[in-house]
VOGU-3710 file (C-alpha; in Angstrom, 3 decimals, decimal comma):
1> xxxxxxxxxx> 14,706/-19,114/4,991  17,738/-21,308/4,819  19,145/-20,805/1,386  20,433/-17,497/-0,026  20,665/-16,087/-3,592  23,280/-17,491/-5,929  24,848/-15,823/-8,920  23,729/-18,753/-11,197  20,007/-18,442/-11,950  19,523/-22,274/-12,166
11> xxxxxxxxxx> 21,020/-22,764/-8,764  19,227/-20,288/-6,735  15,662/-19,657/-5,305  13,330/-17,682/-7,459  13,791/-14,655/-5,385  16,288/-13,775/-2,582  14,837/-13,743/0,940  15,672/-10,688/3,063  17,337/-11,265/6,470  14,342/-10,175/8,389
21> xxxxxxxxxx> 12,080/-12,795/6,606  14,621/-15,616/7,138  14,799/-14,580/10,975  11,198/-14,569/11,308  10,850/-17,921/9,725  13,653/-19,446/11,864  11,942/-18,149/14,946  8,543/-19,443/13,845  9,926/-22,944/13,182  11,809/-23,042/16,497
31> xxxxxxxxxx> 8,835/-22,002/18,402  6,460/-24,503/16,863  9,061/-27,275/17,321  9,482/-26,368/20,998  5,762/-26,367/21,342  5,372/-29,772/19,759  8,171/-31,209/21,862  6,655/-29,844/25,087  3,133/-31,137/24,387  4,228/-34,458/22,919
41> xxxxxxxxxx> 2,759/-37,320/24,851  5,916/-39,521/24,394  9,565/-39,356/24,509  9,667/-40,467/20,917  7,651/-37,486/19,802  10,147/-35,192/21,616  13,067/-36,979/19,997  11,370/-36,554/16,579  10,885/-32,878/17,192  14,581/-32,562/18,142
51> xxxxxxxxxx> 15,656/-34,405/14,983  13,424/-32,231/12,796  14,975/-29,053/14,451  18,498/-30,421/13,862  17,697/-31,132/10,249  16,338/-27,605/9,818  19,408/-26,039/11,539  21,669/-27,948/9,174  20,039/-26,612/6,219  20,492/-23,102/7,548
61> xxxxxxxxxx> 24,226/-23,363/7,812  25,395/-25,825/5,173  26,903/-24,020/2,150  25,487/-26,401/-0,491  21,947/-25,861/0,714  22,368/-22,068/0,374  23,833/-22,235/-3,105  22,407/-25,238/-5,013  18,750/-25,669/-5,657  19,221/-29,543/-6,024
71> xxxxxxxxxx> 20,870/-29,696/-2,579  17,994/-27,569/-1,167  15,564/-29,942/-2,716  17,322/-32,945/-1,000  17,363/-31,025/2,277  13,694/-30,379/1,886  13,082/-34,052/1,412  14,913/-35,050/4,567  13,262/-32,341/6,511  9,874/-33,477/5,219
81> xxxxxxxxxx> 10,587/-37,040/6,210  11,628/-36,089/9,755  8,463/-34,029/10,031  6,251/-36,921/8,821  7,883/-39,135/11,419  7,123/-36,507/14,047  3,619/-36,216/12,641  3,250/-39,899/13,130  4,196/-39,813/16,703  2,369/-36,634/17,833
91> xxxxxxxxxx> -0,505/-34,578/16,461  1,219/-31,374/17,643  3,452/-31,522/14,551  0,504/-30,366/12,601  1,459/-26,735/13,252  4,981/-27,169/11,783  3,241/-27,521/8,376  2,870/-23,686/8,159  6,600/-22,848/8,017  7,088/-25,816/5,697
101> xxxxxxxxxx> 4,775/-24,378/3,291  6,992/-21,262/2,970  10,084/-23,297/2,454  8,486/-25,308/-0,293  7,187/-22,325/-2,043  10,538/-20,518/-1,681  12,884/-23,311/-2,670  10,998/-25,243/-5,325  9,664/-24,187/-8,727  6,038/-23,340/-8,818
111> xxxxxxxxxx> 5,186/-26,500/-10,808  6,646/-28,588/-7,818  5,957/-26,276/-4,899  2,175/-26,186/-5,215  1,890/-30,015/-5,312  4,197/-30,233/-2,284  2,122/-27,661/-0,374  -0,962/-29,623/-1,183  0,577/-32,928/-0,015  1,776/-31,281/3,175
121> xxxxxxxxxx> -1,723/-29,850/4,020  -3,233/-33,324/3,199  -0,700/-35,026/5,471  -1,525/-32,620/8,269  -5,205/-33,369/7,916  -4,791/-37,060/7,846  -2,527/-37,015/10,857  -4,956/-34,987/12,934  -7,754/-37,476/11,898  -5,556/-40,440/12,497
131> xxxxxxxxxx> -4,795/-39,403/16,075  -8,527/-39,743/16,974  -9,549/-36,160/16,707  -13,351/-35,568/15,848  -14,095/-34,533/12,435  -15,124/-30,916/12,096  -14,778/-28,073/9,620  -11,754/-26,661/11,471  -9,693/-29,871/10,816  -9,864/-29,078/7,048
141> xxxxxxxxxx> -10,013/-25,263/7,166  -6,914/-24,612/9,273  -4,294/-26,509/7,230  -5,909/-25,435/3,945  -6,299/-21,809/4,962  -2,676/-21,747/6,074  -1,502/-23,260/2,818  -3,600/-20,469/0,972  -2,124/-17,756/3,058  1,366/-19,053/2,351
151> xxxxxxxxxx> 0,869/-19,394/-1,440  -0,589/-15,891/-1,620  2,091/-14,424/0,527  5,192/-16,153/-1,372  3,850/-15,811/-4,940  2,757/-12,201/-4,262  6,239/-11,386/-2,921  7,873/-13,035/-5,856  5,800/-11,114/-8,312  6,523/-7,775/-6,553
161> xxxxxxxxxx> 10,252/-8,679/-6,412  10,282/-9,371/-10,218  8,401/-6,241/-10,999  10,790/-4,252/-8,791  13,805/-5,842/-10,517  12,233/-5,010/-13,993  11,789/-1,430/-12,979  15,252/-1,283/-11,590  16,727/-2,511/-14,784  14,635/-0,130/-16,655
171> xxxxxxxxxx> 15,736/2,759/-14,638  19,307/1,760/-15,084  18,896/1,443/-18,894  17,178/4,952/-18,942  19,986/6,473/-16,854  22,569/4,881/-19,202  20,778/5,906/-22,309  20,367/9,562/-20,982  24,258/9,612/-20,137  24,914/8,369/-23,609
181> xxxxxxxxxx> 22,562/10,964/-25,173  24,129/13,701/-23,164  27,644/12,641/-24,184  26,522/12,410/-27,827  24,983/15,884/-27,567  28,055/17,287/-26,030  30,115/15,784/-28,723  27,862/16,946/-31,438  27,961/20,517/-29,951  31,677/20,487/-29,787
191> xxxxxxxxxx> 32,018/19,406/-33,463  29,431/21,939/-34,467  31,248/24,682/-32,664  34,599/23,734/-34,171  33,097/23,654/-37,671  31,493/27,071/-36,980  34,704/28,564/-35,922  36,575/27,126/-38,949  33,977/28,725/-41,229  34,196/31,990/-39,437
201> xxxxxxxxxx> 37,924/32,100/-39,507  37,926/31,091/-43,199  35,264/33,551/-44,214  36,492/36,554/-42,196  40,129/36,427/-41,095  41,620/34,309/-43,780  39,745/36,000/-46,588  40,799/39,447/-45,277  44,338/38,515/-45,061  44,301/37,073/-48,548
211> xxxxxxxxxx> 42,700/40,236/-49,808  45,396/42,372/-48,002  48,170/40,261/-49,534  46,810/40,630/-52,965  46,443/44,529/-52,487  49,938/44,785/-51,221  51,372/42,829/-54,117  49,504/45,075/-56,470  50,907/48,129/-54,752  54,372/46,803/-54,733
221> xxxxxxxxxx> 54,059/46,326/-58,499  52,835/50,013/-58,913  55,760/51,586/-56,976  58,925/52,613/-58,718  61,900/50,247/-58,133  63,726/52,732/-56,082  60,761/53,978/-53,855  61,582/54,070/-50,146  58,059/52,604/-49,472  58,885/49,357/-51,353
231> xxxxxxxxxx> 60,582/47,759/-48,320  57,659/48,631/-45,996  55,141/47,174/-48,453  57,224/43,978/-48,744  57,480/43,476/-45,078  53,719/44,205/-44,718  52,976/41,535/-47,394  55,166/39,001/-45,807  53,494/39,635/-42,478  50,080/39,075/-44,096
241> xxxxxxxxxx> 51,247/36,041/-45,724  52,666/34,702/-42,368  49,271/35,429/-40,681  47,263/33,842/-43,582  49,340/30,719/-43,106  48,592/30,707/-39,327  44,902/31,311/-39,953  44,741/28,258/-42,319  46,544/26,192/-39,691  43,769/27,052/-37,186
251> xxxxxxxxxx> 41,226/26,196/-39,820  42,871/22,704/-40,492  43,102/22,082/-36,596  39,351/22,712/-36,332  38,301/20,340/-39,120  36,485/16,956/-38,342  38,650/14,056/-37,329  37,609/12,133/-40,567  39,604/14,701/-42,594  42,678/14,921/-40,330
261> xxxxxxxxxx> 44,380/11,806/-41,942  43,643/12,292/-45,514  41,757/13,929/-48,317  38,041/14,260/-48,693  37,933/11,300/-51,210  39,705/9,120/-48,490  37,272/10,163/-45,823  34,343/9,301/-48,154  36,027/5,995/-48,978  36,185/5,126/-45,304
271> xxxxxxxxxx> 32,552/6,241/-44,841  31,543/3,724/-47,476  33,599/0,927/-46,061  31,597/1,333/-42,812  28,351/2,017/-44,527  27,530/5,409/-42,854  29,584/4,924/-39,873  27,423/3,530/-36,893  24,384/3,096/-39,056  25,153/-0,033/-40,978
281> xxxxxxxxxx> 27,600/-1,963/-43,046  28,439/-1,623/-46,762  30,955/-2,872/-49,337  33,253/-0,361/-51,011  34,248/-0,112/-54,578  35,824/2,991/-56,124  37,277/4,230/-59,295  36,185/3,711/-62,942  37,208/-0,022/-62,739  34,950/-0,589/-59,626
291> xxxxxxxxxx> 32,381/-2,537/-61,687  29,650/-4,329/-59,653  28,821/-3,640/-56,096  30,943/-5,275/-53,376  29,860/-8,367/-51,387  27,976/-6,315/-48,805  29,741/-7,647/-45,759  30,848/-4,857/-43,451  31,887/-4,470/-39,968  28,470/-5,048/-38,702
301> xxxxxxxxxx> 27,555/-8,319/-40,475  25,958/-9,279/-43,651  22,558/-7,971/-44,754  22,454/-5,320/-41,998  22,560/-2,339/-44,327  23,055/-1,440/-48,057  26,155/-2,168/-50,070  27,755/1,025/-50,761  30,128/2,012/-53,679  32,292/5,129/-53,900
311> xxxxxxxxxx> 33,817/6,588/-57,012  35,690/9,739/-58,003  35,101/11,506/-61,471  37,364/14,069/-62,956  40,801/15,231/-61,696  40,808/15,739/-57,939  41,952/19,109/-56,562  42,533/20,197/-53,171  39,371/21,875/-51,822  39,017/24,641/-49,237
321> xxxxxxxxxx> 38,356/23,189/-45,719  34,788/24,423/-45,472  34,031/22,712/-48,795  35,566/19,323/-47,458  33,698/19,692/-44,186  30,325/20,473/-45,775  30,569/17,623/-48,436  31,595/15,061/-45,758  28,843/16,018/-43,478  26,195/15,842/-46,299
331> xxxxxxxxxx> 27,444/12,487/-47,449  27,232/11,207/-43,814  23,732/12,533/-43,322  22,403/11,341/-46,689  23,866/7,840/-46,355  22,483/7,652/-42,726  18,952/8,477/-43,995  19,385/5,769/-46,605  20,269/3,179/-43,960  17,680/4,392/-41,567
341> xxxxxxxxxx> 14,679/4,946/-43,667  15,109/3,771/-47,295  15,387/0,032/-46,866  17,876/0,085/-49,736  20,122/-2,782/-50,880  22,595/-0,624/-52,817  23,854/2,927/-52,629  26,467/4,944/-54,400  28,445/8,038/-53,587  30,095/9,980/-56,448
351> xxxxxxxxxx> 32,498/12,813/-56,048  32,949/14,668/-59,345  35,500/17,410/-60,068  34,521/19,621/-62,904  35,803/22,922/-64,480  33,604/25,198/-62,422  32,295/23,234/-59,589  32,618/20,119/-57,388  29,610/17,914/-57,083  28,723/15,122/-54,521
361> xxxxxxxxxx> 25,923/12,552/-55,513  24,454/10,076/-53,185  22,045/7,654/-54,878  20,108/4,623/-53,465  17,525/1,997/-54,755  15,350/2,308/-51,633  11,691/2,978/-51,057  11,835/6,646/-52,001  9,438/9,332/-50,809  7,811/12,538/-51,753
371> xxxxxxxxxx> 10,392/15,401/-51,325  7,555/17,913/-50,870  6,154/16,068/-47,856  9,400/16,039/-45,751  9,029/17,582/-42,301  11,746/18,722/-39,950  13,382/15,791/-38,129  11,880/15,216/-34,702  15,243/13,561/-33,722  17,208/16,696/-34,092
381> xxxxxxxxxx> 19,183/14,991/-36,831  20,963/16,431/-39,793  18,111/16,379/-42,185  17,441/17,665/-45,700  16,778/21,328/-44,602  20,081/21,383/-42,818  22,046/19,874/-45,737  20,443/22,410/-48,121  21,405/25,176/-45,721  25,131/24,109/-45,494
391> xxxxxxxxxx> 25,328/23,819/-49,268  23,745/27,220/-49,855  25,937/28,863/-47,214  28,959/28,175/-49,494  27,109/29,410/-52,572  26,364/25,966/-53,829  22,918/24,277/-54,807  21,263/21,329/-53,294  18,676/19,097/-54,927  16,768/15,959/-54,029
401> xxxxxxxxxx> 15,000/13,642/-56,574  12,859/11,018/-55,295  9,512/9,188/-55,834  7,900/6,308/-53,859  9,341/3,005/-54,968  11,925/4,586/-57,256  14,834/5,334/-54,898  16,476/8,668/-53,981  19,169/10,901/-55,396  20,781/13,694/-53,400
411> xxxxxxxxxx> 23,108/16,206/-55,312  25,091/18,991/-53,998  27,153/21,201/-56,136  29,755/23,875/-54,868  31,338/26,420/-57,140  35,116/26,468/-57,707  37,027/29,609/-58,379  40,049/29,616/-60,819  42,352/29,555/-57,776  40,511/26,487/-56,306
421> xxxxxxxxx> 40,765/24,619/-59,666  44,496/24,733/-59,568  45,999/21,478/-58,511  48,400/23,416/-56,182  45,632/25,433/-54,621  45,827/23,615/-51,337  43,987/25,443/-48,653  43,619/28,740/-50,553  41,169/30,906/-48,831
//
């Protein structure tokens, strides 16, 4: 077939034609034109066949015909006019109607191609009768059957091609989604392993070195001032202190990237500004003077998620790294659940520093649910059981208050030791 596919959907045929099909159509057209020219009873018929062949050949090589549907339609009109002239001069032109069916169905929209095929078949029948042939069923059945075969073939091919393209796009989307999922799982696994290592180093190595340092300090105080062991104990205590500092550096290096550039409060503030990260937008307001909720326009457009407010209560102190990691992850998960499931318009995150504990509250005005009916997440997400396990692993408590139509409140409380409550207790193990 003369035209090829074009990048612009409005300027190309409905489906591209493979080279083999185009070659077969070229050979069919050439053979039928040669047959009509040889069997023509007049020189005019032979000339008309030659002109028709020239018009067809021109359409096969002119770039506009191969790229523009409008140019292809004009070319079809000229080709049809030359065929009608040949049909007027010789009845042998009847057979050229068959390749014309394929061209019309291929190049024209269905709403135009089917009437064009019907007119072509009618012209062939009238020409055959007009040249004095006797009326018989074959006069009508031949052109009409050829038209039916062409319609079924072309429309069937187009339907198969569209289905093939749909499946190809679906497969590409599935492959892309699988690659994204695998990358997300690798990233999540890496973060989980880093957090696990940070907890292990904090709970074992750092705690042990801190205990050794305290014991050596106590032993140093108990020794007489002139004891020969005092120098050895002092050097051992300094070595323990140096190794404790190094262990804390490892713990800090393994913390989530959200905590690398600021405190827990700053990370929670950024979380509210984005409305649970990739899950939706939110407005941020924080501090006692925050007042009403923000305008609700986030990075993802208005109305796509709840408006989120963040506030800090009490005097902030530096928290142990495992505390900061746990509270940040619980806030991310709770706010993600709000955006995904609660259909809430507002949410609030509050970080409270008290004498003996630090508390995180995440409250929304969404649909609510029955806490006792919650099942483990089928998506492998960080659900309520995982949040509870994280809080309890640090000696804290985790509570959920919710009811259908009354919103949800998630609260986690972690204990603070006297050393943690000191404003200078940064990173104390």
